[in-house]
mmCIF file of the C-alpha atoms, coordinates in Angstrom:
data_MODEL
# 
_entry.id   MODEL 
# 
loop_
_atom_site.group_PDB 
_atom_site.id 
_atom_site.type_symbol 
_atom_site.label_atom_id 
_atom_site.label_alt_id 
_atom_site.label_comp_id 
_atom_site.label_asym_id 
_atom_site.label_entity_id 
_atom_site.label_seq_id 
_atom_site.pdbx_PDB_ins_code 
_atom_site.Cartn_x 
_atom_site.Cartn_y 
_atom_site.Cartn_z 
_atom_site.occupancy 
_atom_site.B_iso_or_equiv 
_atom_site.pdbx_formal_charge 
_atom_site.auth_seq_id 
_atom_site.auth_comp_id 
_atom_site.auth_asym_id 
_atom_site.auth_atom_id 
_atom_site.pdbx_PDB_model_num 
ATOM 1   C CA . MET A 1 1   ? 22.820 108.631 175.409 1.00 0.00 ? 1   MET A CA 1 
ATOM 2   C CA . PRO A 1 2   ? 22.638 112.431 175.820 1.00 0.00 ? 2   PRO A CA 1 
ATOM 3   C CA . ALA A 1 3   ? 25.782 114.203 176.986 1.00 0.00 ? 3   ALA A CA 1 
ATOM 4   C CA . MET A 1 4   ? 24.311 115.267 180.328 1.00 0.00 ? 4   MET A CA 1 
ATOM 5   C CA . ALA A 1 5   ? 23.245 111.705 181.136 1.00 0.00 ? 5   ALA A CA 1 
ATOM 6   C CA . MET A 1 6   ? 26.762 110.476 180.277 1.00 0.00 ? 6   MET A CA 1 
ATOM 7   C CA . HIS A 1 7   ? 28.276 113.145 182.495 1.00 0.00 ? 7   HIS A CA 1 
ATOM 8   C CA . LEU A 1 8   ? 26.056 112.236 185.432 1.00 0.00 ? 8   LEU A CA 1 
ATOM 9   C CA . LEU A 1 9   ? 27.384 108.673 185.236 1.00 0.00 ? 9   LEU A CA 1 
ATOM 10  C CA . THR A 1 10  ? 30.863 110.004 186.096 1.00 0.00 ? 10  THR A CA 1 
ATOM 11  C CA . HIS A 1 11  ? 29.515 110.876 189.557 1.00 0.00 ? 11  HIS A CA 1 
ATOM 12  C CA . ASP A 1 12  ? 28.068 107.403 190.122 1.00 0.00 ? 12  ASP A CA 1 
ATOM 13  C CA . LEU A 1 13  ? 31.075 105.624 191.592 1.00 0.00 ? 13  LEU A CA 1 
ATOM 14  C CA . ARG A 1 14  ? 29.766 102.094 191.904 1.00 0.00 ? 14  ARG A CA 1 
ATOM 15  C CA . HIS A 1 15  ? 32.968 100.212 190.973 1.00 0.00 ? 15  HIS A CA 1 
ATOM 16  C CA . LYS A 1 16  ? 35.052 100.040 194.156 1.00 0.00 ? 16  LYS A CA 1 
ATOM 17  C CA . CYS A 1 17  ? 38.585 98.716  194.657 1.00 0.00 ? 17  CYS A CA 1 
ATOM 18  C CA . GLY A 1 18  ? 38.639 95.843  197.123 1.00 0.00 ? 18  GLY A CA 1 
ATOM 19  C CA . VAL A 1 19  ? 42.218 96.681  198.145 1.00 0.00 ? 19  VAL A CA 1 
ATOM 20  C CA . CYS A 1 20  ? 42.190 100.425 198.867 1.00 0.00 ? 20  CYS A CA 1 
ATOM 21  C CA . GLY A 1 21  ? 38.540 101.417 198.545 1.00 0.00 ? 21  GLY A CA 1 
ATOM 22  C CA . LYS A 1 22  ? 38.992 103.902 195.708 1.00 0.00 ? 22  LYS A CA 1 
ATOM 23  C CA . ALA A 1 23  ? 35.823 104.080 193.595 1.00 0.00 ? 23  ALA A CA 1 
ATOM 24  C CA . PHE A 1 24  ? 35.357 104.491 189.846 1.00 0.00 ? 24  PHE A CA 1 
ATOM 25  C CA . SER A 1 25  ? 32.494 105.243 187.488 1.00 0.00 ? 25  SER A CA 1 
ATOM 26  C CA . ARG A 1 26  ? 33.482 102.622 184.933 1.00 0.00 ? 26  ARG A CA 1 
ATOM 27  C CA . PRO A 1 27  ? 34.616 99.005  185.354 1.00 0.00 ? 27  PRO A CA 1 
ATOM 28  C CA . TRP A 1 28  ? 37.530 99.467  182.962 1.00 0.00 ? 28  TRP A CA 1 
ATOM 29  C CA . LEU A 1 29  ? 38.862 102.332 185.111 1.00 0.00 ? 29  LEU A CA 1 
ATOM 30  C CA . LEU A 1 30  ? 38.833 100.014 188.124 1.00 0.00 ? 30  LEU A CA 1 
ATOM 31  C CA . GLN A 1 31  ? 40.531 97.321  186.055 1.00 0.00 ? 31  GLN A CA 1 
ATOM 32  C CA . GLY A 1 32  ? 43.370 99.709  185.146 1.00 0.00 ? 32  GLY A CA 1 
ATOM 33  C CA . HIS A 1 33  ? 43.634 100.853 188.766 1.00 0.00 ? 33  HIS A CA 1 
ATOM 34  C CA . MET A 1 34  ? 43.982 97.275  189.987 1.00 0.00 ? 34  MET A CA 1 
ATOM 35  C CA . ARG A 1 35  ? 47.255 97.055  188.052 1.00 0.00 ? 35  ARG A CA 1 
ATOM 36  C CA . SER A 1 36  ? 48.706 99.572  190.511 1.00 0.00 ? 36  SER A CA 1 
ATOM 37  C CA . HIS A 1 37  ? 48.200 96.945  193.211 1.00 0.00 ? 37  HIS A CA 1 
ATOM 38  C CA . THR A 1 38  ? 49.205 93.847  191.237 1.00 0.00 ? 38  THR A CA 1 
ATOM 39  C CA . GLY A 1 39  ? 52.111 95.315  189.280 1.00 0.00 ? 39  GLY A CA 1 
ATOM 40  C CA . GLU A 1 40  ? 50.688 93.807  186.072 1.00 0.00 ? 40  GLU A CA 1 
ATOM 41  C CA . LYS A 1 41  ? 52.034 95.470  182.921 1.00 0.00 ? 41  LYS A CA 1 
ATOM 42  C CA . PRO A 1 42  ? 50.246 93.925  179.951 1.00 0.00 ? 42  PRO A CA 1 
ATOM 43  C CA . PHE A 1 43  ? 51.287 96.538  177.370 1.00 0.00 ? 43  PHE A CA 1 
ATOM 44  C CA . ALA A 1 44  ? 54.799 95.654  176.208 1.00 0.00 ? 44  ALA A CA 1 
ATOM 45  C CA . ALA A 1 45  ? 57.103 97.492  173.826 1.00 0.00 ? 45  ALA A CA 1 
ATOM 46  C CA . ARG A 1 46  ? 58.479 95.086  171.249 1.00 0.00 ? 46  ARG A CA 1 
ATOM 47  C CA . THR A 1 47  ? 61.891 96.665  170.824 1.00 0.00 ? 47  THR A CA 1 
ATOM 48  C CA . ALA A 1 48  ? 62.887 98.196  174.166 1.00 0.00 ? 48  ALA A CA 1 
ATOM 49  C CA . GLY A 1 49  ? 61.859 95.371  176.476 1.00 0.00 ? 49  GLY A CA 1 
ATOM 50  C CA . LYS A 1 50  ? 59.741 97.730  178.574 1.00 0.00 ? 50  LYS A CA 1 
ATOM 51  C CA . ALA A 1 51  ? 56.177 97.101  179.691 1.00 0.00 ? 51  ALA A CA 1 
ATOM 52  C CA . PHE A 1 52  ? 53.448 99.411  180.931 1.00 0.00 ? 52  PHE A CA 1 
ATOM 53  C CA . ALA A 1 53  ? 50.272 99.125  182.970 1.00 0.00 ? 53  ALA A CA 1 
ATOM 54  C CA . ASP A 1 54  ? 48.460 101.619 180.744 1.00 0.00 ? 54  ASP A CA 1 
ATOM 55  C CA . ARG A 1 55  ? 48.216 101.618 176.955 1.00 0.00 ? 55  ARG A CA 1 
ATOM 56  C CA . SER A 1 56  ? 48.662 105.402 176.772 1.00 0.00 ? 56  SER A CA 1 
ATOM 57  C CA . ASN A 1 57  ? 52.026 105.122 178.535 1.00 0.00 ? 57  ASN A CA 1 
ATOM 58  C CA . LEU A 1 58  ? 53.130 102.566 175.937 1.00 0.00 ? 58  LEU A CA 1 
ATOM 59  C CA . ARG A 1 59  ? 52.085 104.956 173.153 1.00 0.00 ? 59  ARG A CA 1 
ATOM 60  C CA . ALA A 1 60  ? 54.084 107.777 174.741 1.00 0.00 ? 60  ALA A CA 1 
ATOM 61  C CA . HIS A 1 61  ? 57.102 105.477 175.091 1.00 0.00 ? 61  HIS A CA 1 
ATOM 62  C CA . MET A 1 62  ? 56.884 104.396 171.444 1.00 0.00 ? 62  MET A CA 1 
ATOM 63  C CA . GLN A 1 63  ? 57.213 108.033 170.391 1.00 0.00 ? 63  GLN A CA 1 
ATOM 64  C CA . THR A 1 64  ? 60.684 108.072 171.940 1.00 0.00 ? 64  THR A CA 1 
ATOM 65  C CA . HIS A 1 65  ? 61.736 105.734 169.119 1.00 0.00 ? 65  HIS A CA 1 
ATOM 66  C CA . SER A 1 66  ? 60.230 107.993 166.461 1.00 0.00 ? 66  SER A CA 1 
ATOM 67  C CA . ALA A 1 67  ? 62.438 109.703 163.899 1.00 0.00 ? 67  ALA A CA 1 
ATOM 68  C CA . PHE A 1 68  ? 60.346 112.843 164.426 1.00 0.00 ? 68  PHE A CA 1 
ATOM 69  C CA . LYS A 1 69  ? 61.866 114.584 167.422 1.00 0.00 ? 69  LYS A CA 1 
ATOM 70  C CA . HIS A 1 70  ? 60.576 118.126 167.230 1.00 0.00 ? 70  HIS A CA 1 
ATOM 71  C CA . PHE A 1 71  ? 61.648 119.418 170.650 1.00 0.00 ? 71  PHE A CA 1 
ATOM 72  C CA . GLN A 1 72  ? 65.298 120.365 171.093 1.00 0.00 ? 72  GLN A CA 1 
ATOM 73  C CA . CYS A 1 73  ? 67.281 121.417 174.152 1.00 0.00 ? 73  CYS A CA 1 
ATOM 74  C CA . LYS A 1 74  ? 68.768 124.861 173.564 1.00 0.00 ? 74  LYS A CA 1 
ATOM 75  C CA . ARG A 1 75  ? 71.812 123.990 175.660 1.00 0.00 ? 75  ARG A CA 1 
ATOM 76  C CA . CYS A 1 76  ? 72.975 120.572 174.454 1.00 0.00 ? 76  CYS A CA 1 
ATOM 77  C CA . LYS A 1 77  ? 70.884 120.222 171.253 1.00 0.00 ? 77  LYS A CA 1 
ATOM 78  C CA . LYS A 1 78  ? 69.501 116.821 172.274 1.00 0.00 ? 78  LYS A CA 1 
ATOM 79  C CA . SER A 1 79  ? 66.103 116.230 170.644 1.00 0.00 ? 79  SER A CA 1 
ATOM 80  C CA . PHE A 1 80  ? 62.936 114.702 172.058 1.00 0.00 ? 80  PHE A CA 1 
ATOM 81  C CA . ALA A 1 81  ? 59.733 113.354 170.552 1.00 0.00 ? 81  ALA A CA 1 
ATOM 82  C CA . LEU A 1 82  ? 57.555 114.666 173.370 1.00 0.00 ? 82  LEU A CA 1 
ATOM 83  C CA . LYS A 1 83  ? 57.485 118.132 174.922 1.00 0.00 ? 83  LYS A CA 1 
ATOM 84  C CA . SER A 1 84  ? 57.079 116.548 178.355 1.00 0.00 ? 84  SER A CA 1 
ATOM 85  C CA . TYR A 1 85  ? 60.364 114.644 177.871 1.00 0.00 ? 85  TYR A CA 1 
ATOM 86  C CA . LEU A 1 86  ? 62.164 117.879 176.976 1.00 0.00 ? 86  LEU A CA 1 
ATOM 87  C CA . ASN A 1 87  ? 60.728 119.510 180.097 1.00 0.00 ? 87  ASN A CA 1 
ATOM 88  C CA . LYS A 1 88  ? 62.064 116.616 182.205 1.00 0.00 ? 88  LYS A CA 1 
ATOM 89  C CA . HIS A 1 89  ? 65.423 117.048 180.480 1.00 0.00 ? 89  HIS A CA 1 
ATOM 90  C CA . TYR A 1 90  ? 65.449 120.733 181.481 1.00 0.00 ? 90  TYR A CA 1 
ATOM 91  C CA . GLU A 1 91  ? 65.161 119.587 185.104 1.00 0.00 ? 91  GLU A CA 1 
ATOM 92  C CA . SER A 1 92  ? 68.153 117.271 184.638 1.00 0.00 ? 92  SER A CA 1 
ATOM 93  C CA . ALA A 1 93  ? 71.842 117.839 185.258 1.00 0.00 ? 93  ALA A CA 1 
ATOM 94  C CA . CYS A 1 94  ? 72.267 119.068 181.672 1.00 0.00 ? 94  CYS A CA 1 
ATOM 95  C CA . PHE A 1 95  ? 70.270 122.187 182.317 1.00 0.00 ? 95  PHE A CA 1 
ATOM 96  C CA . LYS A 1 96  ? 71.485 122.723 185.872 1.00 0.00 ? 96  LYS A CA 1 
ATOM 97  C CA . GLY A 1 97  ? 75.114 122.582 184.799 1.00 0.00 ? 97  GLY A CA 1 
ATOM 98  C CA . ALA A 1 98  ? 77.570 119.784 184.175 1.00 0.00 ? 98  ALA A CA 1 
ATOM 99  C CA . ALA A 1 99  ? 80.215 118.823 186.736 1.00 0.00 ? 99  ALA A CA 1 
ATOM 100 C CA . GLY A 1 100 ? 83.534 120.579 186.170 1.00 0.00 ? 100 GLY A CA 1 
ATOM 101 C CA . SER A 1 101 ? 82.092 123.239 183.893 1.00 0.00 ? 101 SER A CA 1 
ATOM 102 C CA . GLY A 1 102 ? 81.821 125.958 186.514 1.00 0.00 ? 102 GLY A CA 1 
ATOM 103 C CA . PRO A 1 103 ? 78.927 126.699 188.813 1.00 0.00 ? 103 PRO A CA 1 
ATOM 104 C CA . PRO A 1 104 ? 75.534 125.243 187.891 1.00 0.00 ? 104 PRO A CA 1 
ATOM 105 C CA . ALA A 1 105 ? 73.270 127.545 185.956 1.00 0.00 ? 105 ALA A CA 1 
ATOM 106 C CA . PRO A 1 106 ? 70.293 128.790 187.973 1.00 0.00 ? 106 PRO A CA 1 
ATOM 107 C CA . ALA A 1 107 ? 66.987 127.034 187.297 1.00 0.00 ? 107 ALA A CA 1 
ATOM 108 C CA . PRO A 1 108 ? 64.701 129.118 185.068 1.00 0.00 ? 108 PRO A CA 1 
ATOM 109 C CA . ALA A 1 109 ? 61.468 130.601 186.388 1.00 0.00 ? 109 ALA A CA 1 
ATOM 110 C CA . ALA A 1 110 ? 59.680 129.161 183.369 1.00 0.00 ? 110 ALA A CA 1 
ATOM 111 C CA . PRO A 1 111 ? 60.779 126.487 180.871 1.00 0.00 ? 111 PRO A CA 1 
ATOM 112 C CA . PRO A 1 112 ? 62.706 127.972 177.930 1.00 0.00 ? 112 PRO A CA 1 
ATOM 113 C CA . GLN A 1 113 ? 60.850 128.431 174.685 1.00 0.00 ? 113 GLN A CA 1 
ATOM 114 C CA . LEU A 1 114 ? 60.795 125.348 172.501 1.00 0.00 ? 114 LEU A CA 1 
ATOM 115 C CA . SER A 1 115 ? 62.255 125.370 169.039 1.00 0.00 ? 115 SER A CA 1 
ATOM 116 C CA . PRO A 1 116 ? 61.498 122.816 166.335 1.00 0.00 ? 116 PRO A CA 1 
ATOM 117 C CA . VAL A 1 117 ? 64.408 120.705 165.173 1.00 0.00 ? 117 VAL A CA 1 
ATOM 118 C CA . GLN A 1 118 ? 65.754 121.954 161.893 1.00 0.00 ? 118 GLN A CA 1 
ATOM 119 C CA . ALA A 1 119 ? 66.080 119.213 159.251 1.00 0.00 ? 119 ALA A CA 1 
# 
């Protein structure tokens, strides 16, 4: 199917949620959305005992167990497999200042530059 024809299908929202009325262009998108109503989490991590409603969230979680953690906090040197996890860490108490170590450091205007972990 030509690209334009495929794109036009994204505007044809014929798959509608019976619970909230949200509409989708593909049946599998509706199927994934329905999990937000049912709480179903069919994608389980084997080692951590966690489960996810979406396969991509399981994949992201599995990277937390990876030996390759290329994103390191400049303050505490903790390493993360995903840049988004490091960014969340920068919003945590570690970056804002630990209790008893003086006043909290001001939040940065932009996230600090990332540095790869040195092996």
